[in-house]
C-alpha positions as a printed Julia matrix, in Angstrom:
694×3 Matrix{Float64}:
  10.52   19.35   -7.04
  11.62   20.87  -10.32
  11.31   19.54  -13.86
  12.71   16.0   -13.86
  14.28   16.3   -17.3
  16.12   19.46  -16.22
  17.25   17.93  -12.95
  18.27   14.49  -14.16
  22.04   14.15  -14.54
  22.63   17.84  -13.85
  25.55   16.93  -11.58
  27.06   14.35  -13.95
  29.88   14.86  -16.46
  27.81   12.84  -18.89
  28.21   11.95  -22.54
  25.99   14.91  -23.41
  28.21   17.28  -21.41
  31.39   15.84  -22.94
  30.0    16.27  -26.45
  29.32   19.93  -25.76
  32.59   20.76  -23.98
  35.26   18.62  -25.65
  36.79   19.17  -29.08
  35.33   16.67  -31.53
  38.57   14.74  -32.05
  39.19   14.54  -28.29
  35.65   13.27  -27.73
  36.05   10.6   -30.42
  39.38    9.42  -29.01
  37.87    9.19  -25.53
  34.92    7.17  -26.82
  37.26    4.8   -28.61
  39.17    4.35  -25.35
  35.93    3.51  -23.54
  34.48    1.21  -26.21
  37.66   -0.65  -27.15
  39.42   -0.65  -23.79
  42.51    1.15  -25.12
  44.99    3.14  -23.03
  44.1     6.8   -22.71
  46.51    9.16  -24.43
  47.99   11.75  -22.03
  47.2    14.66  -24.36
  43.55   13.57  -24.46
  43.54   13.26  -20.66
  44.79   16.84  -20.26
  42.0    18.22  -22.45
  39.36   16.13  -20.69
  40.67   17.14  -17.26
  40.57   20.84  -18.06
  37.02   20.61  -19.4
  35.95   18.55  -16.41
  37.47   21.09  -14.02
  35.79   24.07  -15.7
  32.43   22.29  -15.71
  32.78   21.25  -12.04
  33.73   24.77  -10.91
  30.71   26.17  -12.8
  28.58   23.81  -10.67
  30.11   25.07   -7.42
  32.81   22.43   -6.94
  36.01   23.48   -5.19
  37.67   20.06   -4.77
  38.12   16.8    -6.62
  38.51   13.25   -5.37
  39.22    9.82   -6.74
  36.07    7.97   -5.61
  36.83    4.28   -5.12
  35.38    1.14   -3.57
  37.77   -0.65   -1.18
  36.93   -4.0     0.39
  34.62   -2.45    2.99
  31.24   -2.45    1.12
  31.35    1.37    1.25
  33.19    3.98   -0.79
  36.3     6.03   -0.01
  37.51    9.45   -1.08
  40.43   11.84   -0.44
  39.71   15.47   -1.4
  42.14   17.87   -3.09
  41.37   21.46   -4.05
  41.61   22.78   -7.6
  44.36   25.03   -6.32
  47.91   25.68   -7.41
  49.92   28.58   -5.84
  51.39   31.2    -8.2
  53.24   33.16   -5.56
  53.02   34.2    -1.92
  49.43   35.42   -2.32
  48.29   34.03   -5.64
  46.58   30.87   -6.86
  45.27   29.39  -10.09
  42.56   26.74  -10.42
  44.17   23.76  -12.17
  43.48   20.09  -12.78
  45.82   18.07  -14.99
  45.43   14.91  -16.99
  47.85   13.2   -14.62
  45.65   14.11  -11.65
  42.6    12.83  -13.53
  44.15    9.51  -14.5
  45.96    8.6   -11.29
  45.73    9.22   -7.55
  47.8     7.9    -4.66
  45.89    7.09   -1.46
  47.26    5.14    1.49
  46.88    1.42    0.74
  47.85    0.07    4.16
  44.86    1.3     6.15
  42.24   -0.48    4.05
  41.46   -4.21    4.32
  43.96   -6.13    2.18
  43.97   -9.64    3.59
  47.75   -9.57    3.91
  48.47   -8.04    0.49
  49.65   -4.83    2.18
  51.37   -4.28    5.52
  51.44   -1.04    7.51
  54.95   -0.25    6.26
  53.86   -0.92    2.64
  51.57    2.03    2.28
  51.68    3.0    -1.39
  48.56    2.43   -3.45
  47.08    3.83   -6.66
  43.68    4.85   -7.94
  43.12    4.82  -11.71
  40.31    6.63  -13.54
  37.51    4.43  -14.85
  36.27    6.32  -17.94
  33.37    3.86  -18.37
  31.62    5.4   -15.36
  30.79    9.1   -15.46
  32.29   11.59  -13.01
  29.8    13.47  -10.83
  29.59   16.27   -8.26
  28.69   15.52   -4.65
  29.07   17.91   -1.71
  30.83   20.51   -3.91
  33.41   17.91   -4.89
  34.11   16.43   -8.31
  34.03   12.66   -7.78
  36.01   10.62  -10.3
  35.14    6.88  -10.24
  38.37    4.92  -10.03
  39.88    1.48   -9.55
  42.17    0.89   -6.57
  45.28   -1.29   -6.52
  48.45   -1.72   -4.48
  52.01   -0.73   -5.37
  52.59   -4.33   -6.47
  49.53   -4.31   -8.75
  47.34   -6.49   -6.51
  43.67   -5.55   -6.6
  42.39   -3.87   -3.42
  38.91   -2.89   -4.57
  35.63   -4.23   -5.91
  35.49   -2.28   -9.17
  38.56   -3.8   -10.84
  37.44   -7.46  -10.63
  33.97   -6.38  -11.76
  35.41   -4.64  -14.83
  37.55   -7.7   -15.56
  34.48   -9.94  -15.35
  32.6    -7.6   -17.7
  35.41   -7.99  -20.23
  35.33  -11.78  -19.85
  31.58  -11.88  -20.42
  31.88   -9.56  -23.42
  34.66  -11.62  -24.98
  32.96  -15.01  -24.67
  29.46  -13.76  -25.54
  30.74  -12.18  -28.76
  32.17  -15.57  -29.77
  28.71  -17.1   -29.39
  26.94  -14.28  -31.2
  29.31  -14.55  -34.15
  28.24  -18.19  -34.53
  24.64  -17.01  -34.85
  25.65  -14.47  -37.49
  25.47  -11.31  -35.38
  28.44   -9.51  -36.88
  26.95   -6.09  -36.12
  27.33   -6.47  -32.35
  30.51   -4.83  -31.09
  29.94   -4.87  -27.35
  28.02   -6.92  -24.79
  27.12   -5.74  -21.29
  25.75   -7.28  -18.16
  22.82   -5.1   -17.11
  21.59   -4.84  -13.54
  18.75   -3.26  -11.59
  19.31   -3.64   -7.81
  16.2    -3.26   -5.66
  17.24   -1.7    -2.34
  15.37   -2.37    0.92
  15.85   -0.21    4.03
  14.29    0.93    7.32
  13.52    4.49    8.44
  13.14    5.34   12.14
  12.94    8.57   14.09
  16.36   10.03   14.83
  15.51   10.81   18.45
  14.88    7.11   19.12
  18.05    6.14   17.27
  20.18    8.45   19.4
  19.04    6.57   22.52
  20.07    3.16   21.16
  23.84    2.47   21.45
  23.36   -0.85   19.65
  21.95    0.83   16.54
  24.69    3.47   16.59
  27.57    1.01   16.97
  26.32   -2.06   15.11
  23.39   -1.03   12.88
  20.98   -3.48   14.54
  19.11   -3.8    17.82
  20.89   -6.22   20.12
  18.0    -6.1    22.61
  14.3    -5.54   22.17
  11.12   -7.39   23.08
   8.69   -7.87   20.21
   5.76   -5.43   20.26
   2.14   -6.55   20.5
   1.75   -5.76   16.78
   4.38   -6.42   14.15
   3.69   -7.2    10.5
   0.98   -9.79   11.13
  -1.79   -7.73    9.51
   0.17   -7.17    6.27
  -1.04   -3.56    6.34
   2.37   -1.99    5.76
   3.15   -3.66    2.43
   2.38   -1.26   -0.45
   0.38    0.85    2.01
  -0.15    4.59    1.65
   3.04    6.5     2.4
   3.16    8.46    5.65
   3.73   12.2     5.31
   7.35   12.26    6.52
   8.23    9.14    4.52
   6.71   10.6     1.36
   8.65   13.84    1.8
  11.84   11.86    2.36
  11.32    9.75   -0.75
  10.65   12.8    -2.91
  13.86   14.51   -1.81
  15.82   11.27   -2.16
  14.56   10.91   -5.73
  15.63   14.44   -6.58
  19.12   14.03   -5.13
  19.59   10.72   -6.95
  18.27   12.1   -10.23
  20.81   14.94  -10.06
  23.5    12.23   -9.9
  22.06   10.38  -12.88
  20.73    7.49  -10.78
  17.67    5.95  -12.45
  15.54    5.84   -9.27
  12.04    4.93  -10.36
   9.96    2.75   -8.01
   9.43    3.27   -4.27
   6.99    1.72   -1.82
   6.43    0.44    1.69
   7.84   -3.03    2.29
   6.38   -5.83    4.44
   7.7    -4.81    7.87
   6.68   -1.68    9.79
   9.07    1.2     8.94
  10.54   -0.79    6.03
  10.67    0.54    2.46
  12.16   -0.21   -0.95
  13.63    1.73   -3.88
  14.17    0.21   -7.31
  16.06    1.76  -10.26
  15.81    1.26  -14.01
  18.36   -1.2   -15.43
  21.75    0.03  -16.59
  25.13   -1.57  -17.28
  26.54   -3.38  -14.27
  29.51   -1.08  -13.65
  27.36    2.05  -13.55
  24.65    0.2   -11.59
  27.22   -0.72   -8.95
  28.4     2.88   -8.63
  24.79    4.07   -8.51
  23.83    1.62   -5.79
  26.72    2.83   -3.61
  25.52    6.41   -4.15
  21.95    5.35   -3.39
  22.9     3.92   -0.01
  24.93    7.02    0.84
  22.14    9.4    -0.18
  19.54    7.39    1.71
  21.44    8.06    4.91
  22.18   11.73    4.18
  18.65   12.69    3.19
  17.19   10.87    6.19
  19.07   13.15    8.6
  17.48   16.21    6.99
  14.04   14.79    7.79
  14.79   13.89   11.39
  15.09   10.23   10.41
  17.79    7.57   10.31
  18.13    5.07    7.46
  19.09    1.56    8.59
  20.71   -0.66    5.98
  21.55   -3.6     8.25
  20.13   -6.91    7.04
  18.24   -7.51   10.31
  17.9    -4.33   12.38
  14.87   -5.7    14.25
  14.47   -9.3    15.37
  11.12  -10.89   14.64
  10.24   -8.79   11.59
  11.39   -8.86    7.99
  15.02   -8.11    7.33
  16.28   -6.14    4.35
  17.81   -7.57    1.2
  18.95   -6.36   -2.18
  17.45   -8.08   -5.22
  20.03   -8.14   -7.99
  18.18   -8.3   -11.32
  20.77   -9.45  -13.9
  20.67   -9.84  -17.66
  22.91   -9.6   -20.75
  22.42   -6.96  -23.45
  24.17   -5.95  -26.67
  25.1    -2.51  -27.92
  22.44   -3.02  -30.63
  19.72   -3.11  -27.98
  19.06   -6.86  -27.78
  18.42   -8.6   -24.45
  20.01  -12.04  -24.79
  17.79  -13.47  -22.04
  14.58  -12.5   -23.84
  12.75  -15.78  -24.65
  10.61  -14.31  -27.41
   7.16  -15.54  -28.33
   8.34  -19.12  -28.88
  11.15  -19.88  -26.41
  11.15  -23.57  -27.34
  12.24  -22.62  -30.86
  14.61  -19.8   -29.88
  17.9   -21.69  -29.99
  20.03  -18.67  -29.16
  18.02  -17.99  -26.01
  18.11  -21.66  -25.04
  21.89  -21.69  -25.37
  22.23  -18.68  -23.05
  19.74  -20.27  -20.66
  21.89  -23.43  -20.65
  24.96  -21.28  -19.9
  23.27  -19.69  -16.87
  22.08  -23.09  -15.63
  25.6   -24.47  -15.91
  27.11  -21.4   -14.24
  24.74  -21.47  -11.27
  24.99  -25.25  -10.82
  28.78  -25.44  -10.99
  29.31  -22.32   -8.88
  26.57  -22.45   -6.25
  29.27  -21.99   -3.65
  30.52  -18.73   -5.15
  27.02  -17.25   -5.33
  26.45  -18.17   -1.68
  29.82  -16.63   -0.74
  28.95  -13.42   -2.59
  26.03  -13.01   -0.15
  27.99  -14.01    2.96
  28.25  -11.68    5.94
  27.52  -11.65    9.65
  24.53   -9.4     9.04
  23.04  -11.54    6.27
  23.28  -14.68    8.42
  20.36  -13.26   10.44
  18.23  -13.03    7.3
  18.91  -15.94    4.95
  16.32  -18.65    5.4
  13.85  -16.41    7.24
  10.39  -15.68    5.86
  11.57  -12.7     3.81
  14.68  -14.21    2.25
  15.68  -17.33    0.35
  17.46  -20.14    2.16
  21.2   -20.7     2.0
  20.65  -23.37   -0.67
  21.16  -21.99   -4.17
  18.63  -23.13   -6.77
  17.02  -21.74   -9.93
  13.35  -21.0   -10.58
  12.35  -21.0   -14.26
   8.58  -21.07  -13.95
   6.15  -23.48  -15.54
   6.7   -22.69  -19.21
  10.5   -22.68  -19.29
  10.67  -25.71  -17.02
   8.36  -27.54  -19.41
  10.56  -26.47  -22.33
  13.69  -27.74  -20.59
  12.03  -31.05  -19.74
  10.68  -31.48  -23.28
  14.13  -30.9   -24.78
  15.76  -33.17  -22.22
  13.36  -36.01  -23.05
  13.3   -35.29  -26.81
   9.61  -34.42  -26.7
   7.68  -31.68  -28.47
   6.41  -28.66  -26.58
   3.18  -26.78  -27.23
   2.64  -23.47  -25.45
  -0.82  -22.76  -24.07
  -2.28  -19.25  -24.01
  -4.65  -18.42  -21.17
  -6.44  -15.4   -19.79
  -7.47  -14.28  -16.33
 -11.17  -14.72  -15.62
 -12.2   -11.81  -13.4
 -15.94  -12.39  -13.62
 -16.47   -8.7   -14.42
 -17.28   -7.71  -17.97
 -16.28   -4.11  -17.37
 -12.63   -5.13  -16.86
 -10.37   -5.7   -19.87
  -9.38   -9.24  -20.79
  -5.94   -9.81  -19.25
  -3.42  -12.19  -20.78
  -2.05  -14.5   -18.09
   1.76  -14.63  -17.86
   3.23  -17.97  -18.8
   4.63  -18.4   -15.29
   3.98  -17.27  -11.74
   6.64  -15.66   -9.52
   8.46  -17.48   -6.75
   9.54  -15.12   -3.97
  11.25  -17.92   -2.05
  13.73  -18.75   -4.8
  17.27  -17.37   -4.51
  17.75  -17.21   -8.3
  14.54  -16.73  -10.25
  13.84  -16.09  -13.92
  11.46  -13.12  -14.16
  10.66  -12.61  -17.83
  13.96  -11.58  -19.43
  16.33  -11.49  -16.48
  17.36  -13.43  -13.4
  16.68  -12.07   -9.94
  19.37  -13.03   -7.42
  17.64  -12.46   -4.08
  20.27  -13.57   -1.56
  22.23  -10.32   -1.25
  22.02   -8.37    1.99
  20.84   -4.77    1.97
  24.22   -3.33    2.99
  26.24   -5.34    0.46
  28.0    -3.96   -2.57
  26.51   -5.63   -5.63
  29.99   -5.85   -7.19
  30.85   -9.25   -5.66
  27.72  -11.07   -6.83
  27.92   -9.65  -10.33
  31.61  -10.44  -10.62
  30.72  -14.06   -9.85
  27.75  -14.12  -12.24
  29.64  -12.52  -15.11
  32.64  -14.8   -14.72
  30.7   -18.03  -14.23
  28.45  -17.4   -17.24
  31.46  -16.32  -19.33
  33.15  -19.6   -18.47
  30.13  -21.62  -19.6
  29.97  -19.63  -22.85
  33.71  -20.2   -23.37
  33.23  -23.96  -23.17
  30.25  -23.77  -25.54
  32.14  -21.61  -28.04
  35.16  -23.93  -27.98
  32.88  -26.8   -28.95
  30.59  -25.07  -31.43
  33.38  -23.31  -33.33
  34.66  -26.77  -34.31
  31.28  -28.06  -35.48
  30.8   -29.16  -39.08
  27.03  -29.08  -38.66
  26.33  -26.12  -36.35
  22.54  -26.61  -35.88
  22.95  -30.32  -35.13
  25.8   -29.78  -32.65
  23.92  -26.86  -31.07
  20.83  -28.96  -30.4
  22.87  -31.78  -28.89
  24.83  -29.36  -26.68
  21.68  -27.69  -25.31
  20.05  -31.07  -24.56
  23.22  -32.34  -22.86
  23.59  -29.24  -20.7
  19.93  -29.24  -19.68
  20.28  -32.86  -18.58
  23.57  -32.28  -16.77
  22.32  -29.32  -14.73
  18.65  -30.06  -14.23
  19.27  -30.67  -10.51
  19.65  -26.93   -9.97
  16.03  -26.26  -11.04
  13.37  -26.03   -8.33
  10.0   -24.28   -8.71
   8.57  -25.19   -5.3
   8.63  -23.7    -1.81
  12.25  -23.09   -0.86
  11.22  -22.68    2.8
   9.81  -26.19    3.07
  11.8   -28.66    5.23
  11.3   -31.22    2.46
  13.36  -29.07    0.11
  16.37  -29.26    2.42
  16.2   -33.05    2.25
  15.62  -33.02   -1.51
  18.5   -30.6    -2.1
  20.82  -32.87   -0.16
  19.77  -35.82   -2.32
  20.53  -33.73   -5.41
  23.99  -32.91   -4.08
  23.4   -29.17   -3.79
  25.41  -27.03   -1.39
  23.87  -25.95    1.9
  26.24  -23.62    3.75
  23.99  -22.51    6.6
  26.35  -19.82    7.87
  28.82  -17.49    6.22
  31.64  -19.16    8.16
  30.72  -22.47    6.52
  30.8   -20.88    3.06
  33.78  -18.49    3.05
  36.55  -21.1     3.04
  35.34  -22.48   -0.3
  36.32  -19.23   -2.04
  39.8   -20.66   -2.6
  38.74  -24.15   -3.64
  40.82  -25.27   -6.62
  37.94  -25.03   -9.1
  37.25  -21.42   -8.08
  40.89  -20.36   -8.26
  41.08  -21.9   -11.72
  37.86  -20.2   -12.84
  38.92  -16.68  -11.93
  42.51  -17.15  -13.1
  41.35  -18.49  -16.47
  39.47  -15.25  -17.16
  41.97  -12.9   -15.51
  39.52  -11.74  -12.84
  41.45  -12.73   -9.69
  44.8   -14.29   -8.96
  44.98  -17.02   -6.35
  46.66  -14.57   -4.0
  43.88  -12.02   -4.44
  41.23  -14.65   -3.71
  43.09  -15.77   -0.58
  43.24  -12.16    0.62
  39.49  -11.76    0.2
  38.85  -14.97    2.09
  40.91  -13.67    5.02
  39.14  -10.3     4.96
  35.73  -11.99    5.05
  36.71  -14.15    8.02
  38.24  -11.16    9.8
  35.22   -8.92    9.2
  32.85  -11.62   10.42
  34.71  -11.96   13.72
  35.1    -8.19   14.13
  31.39   -7.52   13.65
  30.32  -10.06   16.26
  33.1    -8.9    18.6
  31.83   -5.31   18.42
  28.27   -6.5    18.99
  29.31   -8.54   22.04
  31.18   -5.61   23.6
  28.21   -3.33   22.92
  25.84   -5.78   24.61
  28.06   -6.04   27.66
  28.3    -2.27   27.91
  24.53   -1.81   27.6
  23.79   -4.53   30.16
  26.28   -3.46   32.78
  25.93    0.29   32.53
  22.2     0.68   31.87
  20.04   -2.46   31.86
  21.18   -4.0    35.16
  21.16   -0.64   37.04
  17.65    0.05   35.69
  16.3    -3.34   36.74
  17.92   -3.11   40.17
  16.48    0.39   40.65
  13.0    -0.76   39.64
  13.23   -3.78   41.92
  14.17   -1.43   44.76
  11.15    0.72   43.95
   8.91   -2.33   44.16
  10.42   -3.29   47.52
   9.79    0.21   48.89
   6.2     0.05   47.7
   5.73   -3.39   49.27
   7.21   -2.15   52.56
   4.87    0.85   52.7
   1.85   -1.34   51.95
   2.8    -3.75   54.73
   3.12   -0.84   57.16
  -0.4     0.19   56.16
  -1.67   -3.37   56.68
  -2.25   -3.93   52.95
  -1.38   -6.98   50.89
   1.56   -6.8    48.49
   1.41  -10.12   46.62
   1.94   -8.49   43.21
   5.02   -6.55   44.31
   6.44   -9.57   46.1
   6.04  -11.95   43.15
   7.36   -9.44   40.63
  10.3    -8.63   42.9
  11.19  -12.29   43.17
  10.94  -12.76   39.4
  12.99   -9.66   38.63
  15.6   -10.65   41.2
  15.99  -14.05   39.52
  16.2   -12.43   36.09
  18.77   -9.95   37.35
  20.96  -12.8    38.53
  20.46  -14.55   35.18
  21.43  -11.42   33.23
  24.55  -11.01   35.35
  25.47  -14.67   34.87
  25.04  -14.55   31.07
  27.09  -11.35   30.98
  29.91  -13.08   32.83
  29.82  -16.01   30.38
  29.8   -13.69   27.38
  32.67  -11.67   28.82
  34.71  -14.83   29.36
  34.01  -15.95   25.79
  35.13  -12.58   24.39
  38.39  -12.8    26.35
  38.97  -16.38   25.2
  38.52  -15.33   21.56
  41.88  -13.55   21.77
  43.55  -16.95   21.92
  42.33  -17.83   18.41
  45.33  -17.51   16.12
  43.86  -17.8    12.61
  41.09  -15.71   11.07
  39.03  -18.79   10.2
  39.32  -20.15   13.74
  38.38  -16.76   15.16
  35.35  -16.39   12.88
  34.09  -19.87   13.72
  34.55  -19.26   17.45
  32.58  -16.03   17.24
  29.81  -17.81   15.33
  29.63  -20.95   17.48
  30.41  -19.6    20.96
  30.13  -15.83   21.24
  26.99  -15.4    19.15
  25.28  -18.2    21.1
  26.15  -16.47   24.37
  24.79  -13.19   22.97
  21.5   -14.86   22.06
  21.2   -16.32   25.55
  21.75  -12.94   27.19
  19.35  -11.21   24.84
  16.55  -13.67   25.61
  16.78  -12.93   29.34
  16.96   -9.16   28.82
  13.99   -9.14   26.43
  11.93  -11.08   28.96
  12.91   -8.56   31.61
  11.96   -5.58   29.43
   8.32   -6.72   29.44
   8.22   -6.68   33.25
   9.86   -3.31   33.9
   8.01    0.01   33.89
   8.35    1.96   30.65
   9.81    5.02   32.37
  12.59    2.88   33.87
  13.71    0.85   30.85
  16.65    2.78   29.39
  15.93    2.29   25.68
  13.12    3.02   23.21
  11.0    -0.08   22.63
  10.41   -1.81   19.32
   6.93   -0.33   19.26
   8.29    3.21   19.62
  10.88    2.75   16.88
   8.72    0.91   14.35
   5.48    2.9    14.67
   6.47    6.43   15.71
   7.1     8.0    12.28
   3.93    9.59   10.89
């Protein structure tokens, strides 16, 4: 690996590169466009485009693409060469401001939830100058928004940018009340921790379920899983270490702030965490991170699995979305300071987050909804489907003291190690709660419900908008106050009281919490199908419309896409299971049973006993019949699903009927796997996949 400072951002058309390549007046106009959200002048765009093209070609690029994020949780790109003909045999390398600013991909082939039909194909991509262009695979990638011919939003970046503007607008109103006239811009900042699995590629190639669905649809649990806790933070295996080093280098070239990497709790599971950056760039970077994880893995004979639950019975993979609010002057608005009980500005922002999470629990749950994440939420490695907030002992005590008009006195304590040679360590004012879906962790909130394959755009769009709405209500009230400090204190106390039900510092896995949450009136949407329909509840339509983030039509389209995707994913899984059972598992079991019968026959001819072969043959014969029966029931359920007319009905049918039939068939097949000889079973076992990489 080369010098990190030399490598970092070497493939990014960064601010430093723009300063060096653009005329000073062009650079200043571009920065004003970025900072103030103004329209980009065409003459400026032409100069920027030419400089961008020359820089990209010098780095080996031959093509450019508008890199966008449709409603698929992955990115999309259409490549065009820097090539303009000058005659029968001549060309010139060109790239205009028009090509930089706008592209025109097909809008009918991406999910639109009814906003676009096949015969309404026109769509547009528009350059997002707030996120730097970069070079990937010899192609200049220009981050863009994506919308339809009618102006309807078809991507995840545009609503995110709108929510950023809403948060900026309402936060500045609050900061002006506290006298912060120097702040010109406010940003949501995010650091998404990314969990993933790495397995040997040879094993992956023999598993149709992993190739088609991203998770194992069959597989008996191995004798050893994660019971010994020896994987977590353990020493990196040689191939894994080499993979992580190359992944770091590739991400650093793209300006991704990859910093922390380690083994996670499950065998073959790992995590990468970046340094915080503004939410728009963080979202782009996380999409690049997932893409690079997969590409680099192939070079090392590995496969990166980003499914939320690729292996039943061991930890699934999530994405911890660490969210905060920062100003362009460098202040973190969720920093409590040394005396949080006296920090009225912090307490007001804390009240805004409490209100946002309490009033919009449903939206946060929906932002983490997917067929894959339904396997994970509520398991031992993920929070439950109930949204609550963890503040820790100190902040909870502060909130309670303010609520009850009592004084609060902070206590300082130190860890007693019993060893004089060790330095005296100041104890943090609160512990961590890894079971909480929304936990305060010092100067940020960690939203832990997201699945590992999810785009972080949805969750942060919700967070930004919900908090902006709370700040809007606060600003409307405080701007009219004759006595600002008095009104401020009353508002904070009122909001703490009104939304105290959302606070919970205990064990979110405990059955008692489910009962307690119900008493508090908190939402508990156990499956994604239960949650998705609430996206278009009146209060949510009003919220997003009020801040210009989504129209009602755009929300309805997303609801339909989520239902449709849910059903499609389970449908593909069901068909894959049927194919694996009928073409490989049943023939293998029948062949092995025949082998046992032949052995038993030979032993009888020799006058030997064959009790083992006879009993196992009988058991396998019964299991074979059971597998065939469950396959028939699953097949019938899949056929019946075609009669469901609406997306919601189809999604619910797949959840309630088809998935249950899949689970039934899997249980029988997994039992059978443990009875069949290793050389006969057609697929690599869990043990082979989870423990083979050294």
